[in-house]
VONUDREN-979260 format. One record per residue (C-alpha): x, y, z. Coordinates in nm, 4 decimals. Each point is the difference from the previous one (the first is absolute). Layout:
N
xx X yy Y zz Z
...
This chain:
272
xx -0.5834 yy 1.2293 zz 0.0682
xx -0.1254 yy -0.3429 zz 0.0247
xx 0.3336 yy -0.1345 zz 0.1220
xx 0.0156 yy 0.2588 zz 0.2674
xx -0.3604 yy -0.0675 zz 0.0990
xx 0.0806 yy -0.3787 zz 0.0195
xx 0.3003 yy 0.0790 zz 0.2297
xx -0.2020 yy 0.2160 zz 0.2275
xx -0.3019 yy -0.2247 zz 0.0283
xx 0.2194 yy -0.3101 zz 0.0831
xx 0.1311 yy 0.1880 zz 0.2961
xx -0.0844 yy -0.2340 zz 0.3073
xx -0.0123 yy 0.2802 zz 0.2609
xx -0.0174 yy 0.3276 zz -0.1887
xx -0.0017 yy 0.3484 zz 0.1501
xx -0.3440 yy 0.1168 zz 0.0890
xx 0.0112 yy 0.2508 zz -0.2794
xx 0.0837 yy -0.2814 zz -0.2492
xx -0.2922 yy -0.2366 zz 0.0765
xx -0.1981 yy -0.0367 zz -0.3134
xx -0.3297 yy -0.1953 zz -0.0714
xx 0.0325 yy -0.0259 zz -0.3804
xx 0.2268 yy 0.0851 zz -0.2867
xx -0.1980 yy 0.3026 zz -0.1030
xx 0.0009 yy 0.1467 zz 0.3663
xx 0.3737 yy -0.0611 zz 0.0187
xx 0.0675 yy 0.1820 zz -0.3193
xx -0.2236 yy 0.2863 zz 0.0883
xx 0.1331 yy 0.0632 zz 0.3440
xx 0.3680 yy -0.0504 zz -0.1150
xx -0.0447 yy 0.2787 zz -0.2566
xx -0.1852 yy 0.2356 zz 0.2478
xx 0.2379 yy -0.0486 zz 0.2763
xx 0.3454 yy -0.0720 zz -0.1594
xx -0.0347 yy 0.1811 zz -0.3362
xx -0.1088 yy -0.0792 zz -0.3602
xx 0.3505 yy -0.1506 zz -0.0967
xx 0.0173 yy -0.2413 zz 0.3097
xx -0.1458 yy -0.3103 zz -0.1760
xx 0.2818 yy 0.0114 zz -0.2543
xx 0.2810 yy -0.0027 zz 0.2625
xx 0.2519 yy -0.2680 zz -0.0680
xx -0.0785 yy -0.0115 zz -0.3726
xx 0.3452 yy 0.1291 zz -0.1071
xx 0.1903 yy -0.2935 zz 0.1699
xx -0.2379 yy -0.2472 zz -0.1765
xx 0.0717 yy 0.1531 zz -0.3285
xx 0.3765 yy -0.0190 zz 0.0464
xx -0.0081 yy -0.3703 zz 0.0594
xx -0.2953 yy -0.1042 zz -0.2314
xx 0.1957 yy 0.0139 zz -0.3308
xx 0.2808 yy -0.2362 zz 0.0801
xx -0.2183 yy -0.2220 zz 0.2047
xx -0.2571 yy -0.0473 zz -0.2644
xx 0.2567 yy -0.0497 zz -0.2797
xx 0.1497 yy -0.2959 zz 0.1999
xx -0.3496 yy -0.1109 zz 0.0824
xx -0.1505 yy -0.0420 zz -0.3407
xx 0.3182 yy -0.1139 zz -0.1713
xx 0.0539 yy -0.2811 zz 0.2500
xx -0.3619 yy -0.0919 zz -0.0177
xx -0.0285 yy -0.0294 zz -0.3902
xx 0.3341 yy -0.2096 zz -0.0047
xx -0.0983 yy -0.2395 zz 0.2580
xx -0.3598 yy -0.0435 zz -0.1071
xx 0.0929 yy -0.0953 zz -0.3473
xx 0.2836 yy -0.2382 zz 0.1234
xx -0.2081 yy -0.1693 zz 0.2702
xx -0.3208 yy -0.0197 zz -0.2324
xx 0.2188 yy -0.2019 zz -0.2488
xx 0.0860 yy -0.2358 zz 0.2959
xx -0.3463 yy -0.0389 zz 0.1559
xx -0.2234 yy 0.0313 zz -0.2992
xx 0.1723 yy 0.0124 zz -0.3366
xx -0.1756 yy 0.2189 zz -0.2439
xx -0.2478 yy 0.1260 zz 0.2588
xx -0.0447 yy 0.2345 zz 0.2855
xx 0.0814 yy -0.1548 zz 0.3419
xx -0.1582 yy 0.1710 zz 0.2956
xx 0.2628 yy -0.1531 zz 0.2179
xx 0.2776 yy 0.1476 zz -0.2004
xx -0.1697 yy 0.3426 zz 0.0164
xx -0.0118 yy -0.0198 zz 0.3717
xx 0.3496 yy -0.1202 zz 0.0455
xx 0.1301 yy 0.2761 zz -0.2578
xx -0.1902 yy 0.2735 zz 0.1945
xx 0.1274 yy -0.1169 zz 0.3402
xx 0.3600 yy -0.0106 zz -0.1238
xx -0.0368 yy 0.3461 zz -0.1693
xx -0.1194 yy 0.1291 zz 0.3455
xx 0.3321 yy -0.0818 zz 0.1528
xx 0.1879 yy 0.2413 zz -0.2300
xx -0.2774 yy 0.2639 zz 0.0166
xx -0.0218 yy 0.0043 zz 0.3745
xx 0.3972 yy 0.0283 zz 0.0462
xx -0.0335 yy 0.3483 zz -0.1742
xx -0.3307 yy 0.1190 zz 0.1405
xx 0.0219 yy -0.1154 zz 0.3638
xx 0.1978 yy 0.2799 zz 0.1222
xx -0.1614 yy 0.2756 zz -0.1913
xx -0.3579 yy -0.0910 zz 0.0148
xx -0.0540 yy -0.2271 zz 0.2896
xx 0.2305 yy 0.1883 zz 0.2639
xx 0.0431 yy 0.3417 zz -0.1145
xx -0.3318 yy 0.0837 zz -0.1623
xx -0.2014 yy -0.1505 zz 0.2708
xx 0.1785 yy 0.1780 zz 0.2843
xx -0.0648 yy 0.3297 zz -0.1939
xx -0.3630 yy -0.0920 zz -0.0227
xx -0.0719 yy -0.0710 zz 0.3688
xx -0.1989 yy 0.2565 zz 0.1793
xx 0.2158 yy 0.2760 zz 0.1597
xx 0.3151 yy -0.1513 zz -0.1654
xx 0.3052 yy 0.1571 zz 0.1406
xx 0.1704 yy -0.0219 zz -0.3289
xx -0.0156 yy 0.3063 zz -0.2488
xx 0.1609 yy -0.1366 zz -0.2927
xx 0.1118 yy -0.3101 zz -0.1706
xx 0.3644 yy 0.0635 zz 0.0557
xx -0.0680 yy 0.0924 zz 0.3680
xx -0.1741 yy -0.3256 zz 0.0684
xx 0.2773 yy -0.2088 zz -0.1576
xx 0.2511 yy 0.1797 zz 0.2127
xx -0.2087 yy -0.0326 zz 0.3198
xx -0.0811 yy -0.3729 zz -0.0557
xx 0.3681 yy -0.0754 zz -0.0797
xx 0.1300 yy 0.1918 zz 0.3049
xx -0.2523 yy -0.1454 zz 0.2514
xx -0.0532 yy -0.3534 zz -0.1278
xx 0.2917 yy -0.0743 zz -0.2389
xx 0.0043 yy -0.1126 zz -0.3666
xx -0.1778 yy -0.3245 zz 0.0938
xx -0.3220 yy 0.1889 zz 0.0632
xx -0.0457 yy 0.0545 zz -0.3687
xx -0.0322 yy -0.3684 zz -0.0481
xx -0.1433 yy -0.0967 zz 0.3286
xx -0.3328 yy -0.0900 zz -0.1581
xx 0.1419 yy -0.1389 zz -0.3221
xx -0.0728 yy -0.3517 zz 0.0737
xx -0.3467 yy 0.1082 zz 0.1365
xx -0.0501 yy 0.1813 zz -0.3231
xx 0.0842 yy -0.3128 zz -0.1912
xx -0.2163 yy -0.2062 zz 0.2193
xx -0.2911 yy 0.2388 zz -0.1112
xx 0.0927 yy 0.0795 zz -0.3516
xx 0.0877 yy -0.3611 zz -0.1233
xx -0.3637 yy -0.1296 zz 0.0686
xx -0.1354 yy 0.3459 zz -0.1303
xx 0.1984 yy -0.0103 zz -0.3196
xx -0.0865 yy -0.3806 zz -0.0529
xx -0.3825 yy 0.0833 zz 0.0340
xx 0.0488 yy 0.3091 zz -0.2066
xx 0.1749 yy -0.1565 zz -0.2947
xx -0.2143 yy -0.3149 zz -0.0013
xx -0.3343 yy 0.1865 zz 0.0163
xx 0.1332 yy 0.2420 zz -0.2681
xx 0.0995 yy -0.2864 zz -0.2440
xx -0.3234 yy -0.1891 zz 0.0883
xx -0.2117 yy 0.3089 zz -0.0873
xx 0.1810 yy 0.0664 zz -0.3265
xx -0.0672 yy -0.3549 zz -0.1108
xx -0.3769 yy 0.0835 zz 0.0290
xx 0.0063 yy 0.3561 zz -0.1060
xx 0.2668 yy 0.0032 zz -0.2638
xx 0.0589 yy -0.3719 zz -0.1033
xx 0.1988 yy 0.1010 zz -0.3114
xx 0.2299 yy 0.2006 zz 0.2365
xx -0.0146 yy 0.3031 zz -0.2357
xx 0.0854 yy 0.3507 zz 0.1166
xx -0.3388 yy 0.0895 zz 0.1405
xx -0.0020 yy 0.2900 zz 0.2479
xx -0.3448 yy -0.0449 zz 0.1460
xx 0.0761 yy -0.3708 zz 0.0942
xx 0.3482 yy 0.1063 zz 0.1435
xx -0.1649 yy 0.2559 zz 0.2281
xx -0.2901 yy -0.2141 zz 0.1190
xx 0.2182 yy -0.3144 zz 0.0648
xx 0.2745 yy 0.2170 zz 0.1750
xx -0.2488 yy 0.1848 zz 0.2235
xx -0.1928 yy -0.3255 zz 0.0929
xx 0.3361 yy -0.1977 zz 0.0587
xx 0.1271 yy 0.2802 zz 0.2212
xx -0.3187 yy 0.0174 zz 0.2037
xx -0.0036 yy -0.3735 zz 0.0730
xx 0.3662 yy -0.0123 zz 0.0893
xx -0.0344 yy 0.3050 zz 0.2186
xx -0.2888 yy -0.1168 zz 0.1901
xx 0.1389 yy -0.3386 zz 0.0729
xx 0.3316 yy 0.1171 zz 0.1239
xx -0.1209 yy 0.2978 zz 0.2298
xx 0.0913 yy -0.1805 zz 0.3189
xx 0.3582 yy -0.0301 zz -0.1108
xx 0.0073 yy 0.3632 zz -0.1001
xx -0.1196 yy 0.1001 zz 0.3413
xx 0.2741 yy -0.1748 zz 0.1494
xx 0.2548 yy 0.1485 zz -0.2413
xx -0.1248 yy 0.3583 zz 0.0788
xx 0.0574 yy -0.0555 zz 0.3621
xx 0.3591 yy -0.1273 zz -0.0478
xx 0.0705 yy 0.2836 zz -0.2350
xx -0.1410 yy 0.2768 zz 0.2176
xx 0.0966 yy -0.1453 zz 0.3397
xx -0.3293 yy 0.1780 zz 0.1211
xx 0.1066 yy 0.1425 zz 0.3333
xx -0.3458 yy 0.0237 zz 0.1666
xx -0.0950 yy -0.3569 zz -0.0803
xx 0.3325 yy -0.1561 zz 0.1165
xx 0.0014 yy 0.2201 zz 0.3200
xx -0.3515 yy -0.1187 zz 0.0957
xx 0.1303 yy -0.3503 zz 0.0102
xx 0.3187 yy 0.1010 zz 0.1662
xx 0.2052 yy -0.1155 zz -0.2934
xx 0.3570 yy 0.1528 zz 0.0196
xx 0.2408 yy 0.0657 zz -0.2887
xx -0.1100 yy -0.0927 zz -0.3473
xx -0.2487 yy -0.2611 zz -0.1172
xx 0.1429 yy -0.2465 zz -0.2340
xx -0.1281 yy -0.3240 zz -0.1848
xx -0.3315 yy -0.1047 zz -0.1381
xx -0.0859 yy -0.2129 zz 0.2918
xx 0.0302 yy 0.2891 zz 0.2473
xx -0.1924 yy 0.2251 zz -0.2400
xx -0.2922 yy -0.2446 zz -0.0233
xx 0.0033 yy -0.0373 zz 0.3769
xx -0.0035 yy 0.3760 zz 0.0540
xx -0.2798 yy 0.0641 zz -0.2459
xx -0.2165 yy -0.2760 zz 0.1451
xx 0.0680 yy 0.1359 zz 0.3642
xx -0.0981 yy 0.3580 zz -0.1068
xx -0.2908 yy -0.0705 zz -0.2346
xx -0.1020 yy -0.3552 zz -0.0207
xx -0.0881 yy -0.1625 zz -0.3306
xx -0.1596 yy 0.3399 zz -0.1229
xx 0.3374 yy 0.1622 zz 0.0687
xx 0.1486 yy -0.2074 zz -0.2954
xx -0.2417 yy 0.1551 zz -0.2555
xx 0.0403 yy 0.3697 zz 0.0933
xx 0.0354 yy 0.2062 zz -0.3090
xx -0.1208 yy -0.2674 zz -0.2261
xx -0.2280 yy 0.2459 zz -0.1917
xx 0.2860 yy 0.2540 zz -0.0531
xx 0.2096 yy -0.2884 zz -0.1038
xx -0.2148 yy -0.1410 zz -0.2761
xx -0.0880 yy 0.3644 zz -0.1188
xx 0.3884 yy 0.0738 zz -0.0227
xx 0.0899 yy -0.3251 zz -0.1840
xx -0.2844 yy -0.0154 zz -0.2577
xx 0.1015 yy 0.3168 zz -0.1923
xx 0.3702 yy -0.0717 zz 0.0785
xx 0.0091 yy -0.3553 zz -0.1722
xx -0.2345 yy 0.0986 zz -0.2762
xx 0.2302 yy 0.2887 zz -0.0960
xx 0.3112 yy -0.2187 zz 0.0358
xx -0.1432 yy -0.2815 zz -0.2228
xx -0.1465 yy 0.2339 zz -0.2630
xx 0.3469 yy 0.1970 zz -0.0274
xx 0.1920 yy -0.3250 zz 0.0109
xx -0.2094 yy -0.1631 zz -0.2677
xx 0.0065 yy 0.3157 zz -0.2183
xx 0.3850 yy 0.0016 zz 0.0026
xx 0.0201 yy -0.3653 zz -0.0692
xx -0.2292 yy 0.0323 zz -0.3055
xx 0.1952 yy 0.3171 zz -0.1172
xx 0.3319 yy -0.1447 zz 0.0480
xx -0.0704 yy -0.3447 zz -0.1478
xx -0.1884 yy 0.1701 zz -0.3130
xx 0.3154 yy 0.2321 zz -0.0416
xx 0.2354 yy -0.2879 zz 0.0082
xx -0.2050 yy -0.1946 zz -0.2658
xx -0.0321 yy 0.3036 zz -0.2269
xx 0.3847 yy 0.0352 zz 0.0138
xx 0.0371 yy -0.3633 zz -0.1091
């Protein structure tokens, strides 16, 4: 639900029926006017891509973190290594998730979306805009997600040093560190996310008001368009929804990851 609220609240020139003053008001009006299940729209396409994307993500992160830490700070934990490892892991993750989550999901979540299903959206976008449309915002996604993940991983590892210095499996520390890391990274990268949402949705009302024809492309154009339409505050539209969405998301991701890391490591040691 928070992902849909974030997409709606980042709309630069929304339909009058989709202008919200707060996250709670947006959720209430959405349920009352569009149905109880509307906040969950697009979740199926996210689920389809999340498994392989996160498998690549964490596998790459662990491998690079260890290799780079041995180079930068032998026997220790290098924050530079953590940031680089998180950034590289993002390249693989976004290659899988960009078409599914960034393009199809966000188009399904827009107010009065003309798409009725995931498959219908895929076919319509492919027919009208070509296959390149599914990766139109890939470089923009990386522009946002590389700094997001660098901040995210560095903050998480830094908090673990203070909350769990022995680096044992400790669910409470993983949940707290994951939630705080997600919140900090989400708030810091909200301007980039607003630009990404505009590129993904190609918001017709907003582009028409500036007499922009065709499809908007490129981060520079997106930044210019957001500024023209909303000024500096426009870059922080939906920041509350974004932080609320990322905190439980990153807390759950880290706690589940750390559990399976502990479980599989313990199982391997027991077998030996």
